[in-house]
N, C-alpha and C positions, 0 to 999 in steps of 0.2 A: 371366832368373829362375833362381835357384839350384835345386839338386835338391830334390825333394819329400821332406820328412822323414816318418818313420813317425809320430812323435808330437811335438807341441809342448805343453809345460806352461806355463801362464801363472800366475805367482805362486809364492811359496815358503812358508816356514813348514812345520809338520809334514805337512800334506797334500801340498803341492807336492813337497817333498823326498822323502817316502816314495814318491810316484808315480814320481819320477825314479829312485829306487833300484830299484824293482821293474821298471820298463821297461828300465832300463840292464842289469840282470842277465838280462833276456830277450833281450839283444842287439838291442834296438830303437833304440839310439843316440839317446836323447831329447835334445831341445833345450829348455832351461828358460829362459824369459824371466822372471827372478826379481824384477825391480823394483829401483829404487834402494834402497828400504827393505827389503832382503831379510831373511828370517827371520820375518816376521809379528809378531804381538803378543808372542811370547816374547823378541824383541829388547828389549822394554820391561819385561821381568820380571826380578826379581832371583833369589831362591832358588826353584827348582822342586823340591818335596819329594814330589809325588804321581805322578811318572812311574815306572813299574816299571823296575827295573834300576839305579836310582841310590839305594841305601839311605842314603847320606849327603847326598842332594840334589845339585843342580847348578844353576849360574847359567843363566838363560834363553839369553843370547847364546852361551855355551859349548855348550849343547845344540844350538842351531841350527847352529853351526859344525861339530859332529860329524855332524849329519844331512847337511849339505852335502858334507862331506869323504867320507862313506861313499858317497853317490850318485856323486860325481866319481870315486872309486876304480874304479867299474864302468863308467865311460865316459859319464856324463851331462855335457853341455856347457851352459855358462851364458852368458847375456847379462844383464849387470847394468844393465838399463834397463827402462822401463815400456812394456808393450804399450799401444797407443793405439787399435787398431781390430781387429775381427774381421769378416771377410767369409766367410760360410759358402759352401761349394761342394764340388766334387769335383775337386781337393783344396780344403781350407779355406786361407784366407790370413789371416795374423796380421801386423799392421803395427806397427812400432816407428818412430814418426814417418814418415819417407819410405822406410823400408826394409821390404820385404815378405818374409815367410817363408811357405812353403807346407807343409802337412802333411795326411796322410790322417786323422789324429785329433788332437783338441785336448782337453786336460784343463784345466778352469778351476779354479784354486785361489787366487783373489785374496783370500780371507778377508773379514773384517769388522773394522771399527774401533769401539772404544768411543765412544759419544757422550760428550762432555765438557761440563763446566759453563762452561769458559772464564773462570774467575775467577782473580785473583792467587793465587799459591802452588800452584795445582793441578799445573802442569807441574814446578815446582821440587821439589815434595815427592812426586812420583810415585816409588813404590818406597821411600819413606821415611815412609810413613804413609798416603798416598793410594793407593787401590787400586780396581780395577774388577771384582774377582772374589773373593767371599767363599769360594767352594769352594776356590780356590787358596791364599788367604792367611789364612784365619780362625785357623789354629793359631798364627800369630805373635802373636795378641792374647789369649791365654789370661789370664783374670782381669783384663782391662783394659777401659776404657770405649771404646766405638766409636760411630760413627753410620753410618746408611745414608741416602743422598740419593735420593729417588725415591718414586713412588706407585703403581706398577703391580705386577703379579704377580711380576715378577722381583725387585723391591725387597723384597716380603714374603718370598719364598723365601730371598733372601740374608740377610735379618734373622733368620729362624727358624734358618737354619744357623749364622749367626754367634753367635746367642744360646747355642749349646752350648759356646762357648768364652769369650766376653766376659763380664765382670761385669755390664755394662749395654750395651744397644743402643738408641740413640735414632733413630727414623725421622723424618727431616726432610723435609717436603713443603710446596710452595708454596701449596697449597689445603687447606681442611678436608675436601674430598671427594677420594676416591681412584679411580684407574682400575682398581685391583686388583679381582678377582672377590670376591664376598661371602665365599666359603669361605676364601680366602687371607687376607683381611682379618681374619676372625674367628680364624683360627689365630694370626696375629701378635698380635692383642689378647689372646689367651688365654695367651700365653707370658709368664711371670712377669717376666723381666728385659728385656722390650721396652717402651719408652716411645714416645709419639708427640709430636712438636713441630710444630704447624701454627698459622697459615700462615706459614712462614718459608722464606727462600731463603739460600743460602750466598753471602756477599759476598767472603770471603777465607779462605784457609787460612794459618795462622801456625805457624812453627817455634819450638821452644824452644832453650835453650842448647846442646843436643846436636846441633842441626841437623835433628832429626826433628820430625814433626808433633806439635804440642802442644795446639792449640786451633783453633776456627773462629769467625769473626765472622759472625753471622747477622743478617738483617733481617726484621722482621714486614712482610708484604706489605700489610697493612691499615692499621696504625698508624705504620709507619716506625720502630718501636722497634728499637734495635740491642742485641745481647747477644753475649757470648762464651761458647762451650761448650768445656770442656776435654775432650780425647780423646787416645787413642793411635793410633787408626786411623779413617779415613773411607773408606767404600765408595760409589762412584758407580754407581747402578743406574738410569740413565735411558734405557737401550736401546743398541742396536748399529746400525751402518750397513754393510750388506754392500757390498763394493767391486765392484758389478756394472755400473757405468756403461757400460763398453765393450761389454756384451752386451745392454743394454736394447733391446727391440724385435727382438732376434735369437733369443734363447732365452727360454723361458717363465720368468717370475719371479712371485712372489706379490705381494700388496699392499704388503709391506714391502721389496721389492727382492731377496729371497733367490731364488737360482736353484732352479727346481723340477726334481726328478729323478723318474724313473719307478719307482714301487714301492720295492723294497729295493735297486734297482740305482743306479748313478751316471749312467745315460743321461739326457740332456736330450731335448727334443723335436726337436733337430737331429741327424740321424744322424752318428755319428762325433765328437760333442762331448759331453764328460762333465763333471760337476761334483763337487767334493770339498771337504771341510773346512767352515769357518765360513761360506763363501759360500753354503752350502746349509742350514746347521744353525743354527736359532734356538732350540734346546732345550738341548743339552748343552754345546757350546762349550768342549771340553777338548782339550788337546794330544793325548791318547791317542785320542780319538774322531776327531779330524782326521786323525791318522796312519793310523788304520784305514780311513777312507774314501778316503785317498790310495792305499792298497793296492787297495781295491775298484776305484777308477777305473783303475788300471794294468791289473788283470785284465780289466775290461770293454773297455778299449782294445785289449789284445792279442787278445781273442776277436773283437772287431770286425774287426781286421786279418786275422785268420785266416779269417774267414767271408765277408768282403765283397770282391768283385772290385774291383780298382783301375782307375779310369778318370780320367785317363790312367795309363799304367803308371808306378808309382813306382820308386825304387831297390829292388833285389831284397830280398825278405824271406827268402830261402832261408837256412836255418840258424838262424832265430830260435827254433824249437822252441816248446814249450808253456811259458808263463810260470810256471805253478804248479810244473812239474817243474824249471824252471831255478832256482827259488828254493832247491831242496833238493839241487842237484847236488853230490855229494861233492867233485868236483874244485875247487869254489870255496871249500871250507873251511867250508861252512855247518854 
């Protein structure tokens, strides 16, 4: 068995890479099992215009490369593979297929994936009209027609936000009844440029001559009637799937599979295991909030290492210092 790590971070994206940066700068020499699809959902995003510090915007993949490079600069190490199992203990064991890695602390940052419709054109037009986050992309559709697909509170929230920009927002739902709460439904219905189209499902997204989304082919779920609806943007709001499979039954999760943390901390119910980012967050789901929680998880992990005796003895933590002080040490150029 190899040496016991101070911290293993499972997952990447803003939460995982921020946790890696902070723990690396505290001389904790983190090991990041970043996954084959490293970078999280921002790898699937084009322009990011709402992250502070980038007044001209930045492409999602470029931003994630910068996050990764910054963590690596301070000593973070990466395994570009998927973690397959977590065995809690003292130390904890993280498996990558048949390879075992041990650590005193583990930060879970596997994120969440958008639920997709799985219809023709959805993948091909992703980033070219098909989106999963109105908060992220609504400004691209100012004074243009758009649709929201979904019937829950998230769909209503997305539609209300999108209506501030779009000339018209059509909420497409497969039933006449909605899962959304009464108050959210009433707010959407009261918004002048929001319309409802039920009971319809999306059969296909279609591009125009420009190669961008131009229209969607819909089907009435009761009559079978087909119709095409022109639009510049389509927002899919049918939920998220937290990537928590490897920790199910090990750490506490809620009914939807999101990892549960204690109070305002990132601590899970398993000592020395912390959760960060969209894996735990079913409310905000923004790059900046994920990065913030990655910082919190790094601090919580450092404090745990400082205050918890090691059994068995791990590699020396001598010289790690306090994480919060390390982040502002003048010698690092901060």
